[in-house]
Structure formats: C-alpha cells, structure tokens
N, C-alpha and C positions, 0 to 999 in steps of 0.2 A: 502494499500499500504506500503511494506517494503522498506526501503532505503538500498542500500549496504552498506556495511561497508567502510569507507575511508581507504585508503591504509595507512600502517605504513611504514613512511620513517625515515631513520636514518639521520639527517641533520646535518652537521657540521656548526658551527656558522662562519658567515663571520667575517672579522677583525673588522667592525664597530660594530657588535652584540657583540664581546668579549669586545670591549671599554665600551659598555654600561653596561655590567654585571660587568665589573671590578670598574667603576666608582661608581655604586651602592653599590657594597661591600666595597669600599673604604670608601665611605661616612656613610655606617652603622656601620662598625667598629670604625670610627673615632667618631661618635657622641655618639656610646656606650660607649667607652673609656672616652669620654668627661665626660659623667653622672657619670661613677663609679669613676673616678679620683676627681670630684667636689661635690660628696655627701656628703662627709665629712665637707666640709668648708660653705655649704649652712646653712642658719638659719632653724630653727625647721620649720617652715611655710614658703611654696614657692608656687609661683602662680599655681593654679589648672585650672583655667578657665579664658579665655580672651573674651572679646564681640567682636562685629563685628568692633568696632573701634579700638581694640588692647588693651584695658583697662582691667586690672585684675579686675574680678567680684568674684572670689573665691579663697581662698588659702586652702592648706592643708599640711599634713605631707611631708617634703623632699623625704621621702622614696616612695611615690608615683610616683616620677620621674622615678623610675626604670621601671615602665611600658612602658614607651615610648621605651625604646631599647628593651624591651623583645617583645612587639607587633611589632615593626618596624623589628626586627629581623625575627621573624616568618613570617612576609609578606614578606620580602625578599627571604627567604627560600622556602616558598611555591610557589611564582610566578617563582622562578628561576627553581624548579623541575617540575612545571606545564607545563613549556615551553619544556621539554623532551619529552612530549605526544601531539605534536599539533593534532593528528589524533582524540583526545577526544574532541576538542573545538567544539563550535557552528559556522557555517560559513552562510554567506548570500547567497553563491552558493553551488551546489552540487559538492562535491569533487570528483575528478575521477584521474585516474592515469597520465592523461595529465596536469591538473592543479595543482596536490597536492603540488609539489614542491614549486611552486609561491605562493600559498595561504598558505601555512605552514611558509614559510619565512616571509610573510607579516604579519601574526598573531603573530609569534613568536617576531618580532620587535617590534610590538605594545606592547606586554606584557613587553618587556625589557624597553621600554619607560616609560610605567607605572611603572614599578618596581624602575626605576631611580628616577622618579618624588615623588614617596611615600618615598622613602629613603631621599630626599630632604626636604619633609615636616615634617616627624618624627625628621630629624637633626634640621630644623630650629625652630620647636616647642621647642625641648630640649634646644637648645641654648638660645632661649627667656626666657624660665623658668630660666634657670641658670644666665643669665645676669641680668634678673630682680630681681631674688631672691638676687644676691649679690649687688645690687643697681647700676649697670651700665646702666640699661635703667629702662623706668617706664611701659613697657609693650611690648606686640608683634607689630612689623611693619605689619599693616594690609594690606599695599600696596604688600609686599613680598608674604603674605599669598594669597591674591587674585591673584597675579601673579602665584603662584604654582599651585592653584585650577583651574584658567582658562587654564593654561599649561595642567594638568591632563585631563580635560575634552576636551581640544582642540585636544589632541592626539587622543582620542577616537573619536571625531567628524571627525577627518582627515581621518581616516581609514575608518570609515563608509561612508563618501562622496566618498572617494576613490573608494570603492567597488561599490557604485552606478553609479559613472561615467563610471567605467571601467568594468562592469558586463559582457557584452559581448565580451569582448577582450581576455579573458583568459580562 
C-alpha cells in the first residue's frame, strides 16, 4: 500500500514561533561569543566531562571547548531549516489537505521548543566549563542539567500524548 504524499504548505510562523526562534538564536550567539571571548583567559586544562553529580571527572585542552558552540550552532541551524519542510516529518496521523496546517504547526512548534532547549543545554554546559575552568564554581549544577533534560523529553512527551488524546479530532 502506498501512501499519498503529504501536501506542501508554506506556513508563516506565528508570533510565538518567531519568539522561540529568536530566543534560540540569541542564546546560541551569546554562548558562542562567551566561549570565543573566554578561550584566551582559560587555563590550558578545563573540564571536559562531568559525572551525574556535576563533579569534574576529566579535563582536556581549553580548545576542545570550541566544539560546544560548533555543534550547538550546527544543531540550531539544522533544526531551524528542518522546520521549513514539515511535509517531510513522520506523523502519528495521516496528513491530509484538511489536517495538514494544524499538524504542521504543531510539529514545527515542537521542533522550535526542542531547538530552544538544546540551545539552553549547550549554553549551560559552555558556561559551566568556563566558570569551573576560571575557578568560580567547582562543577556543573546537576539540578539545572536534570531540569533541562526533563524539559527536553517533557516537550516530546507532551506532543506525543497530545497526539494520542486528540487523534480523532483533527
């Protein structure tokens, strides 16, 4: 059985969607600049790994810190542009002309939340490495990290549960 191709729609982001995109961009640019500015004042060895309690378990060259804004920026850019093609996503319902706009908006909103939370995670880890490397803290605040991870999986869970509850309404 072949499925029909989902319709391609050109969706304009709603104001709240634009806010999520802008916040993610601001956070990504801010922590990237923070890393670039602080790299020259950091000691040669900075935290490279934290355990579940937030304690430093490995150190490495300060230049490895540059990987965080690199991967964080790539993640932000890829998710941002992925959102331009919601017809390529996998959905829990069959996409029709009638439900396409609703499903696409819901899916792109979820991706925007994920993108924002990922930017927060990369920014928080960058800040933690820098502040620990400079001696302001002794490790990563594990409560904040757990909160961010629960938020990430909570967003995904929310949209999956929302789909399950509202499956026959759209």
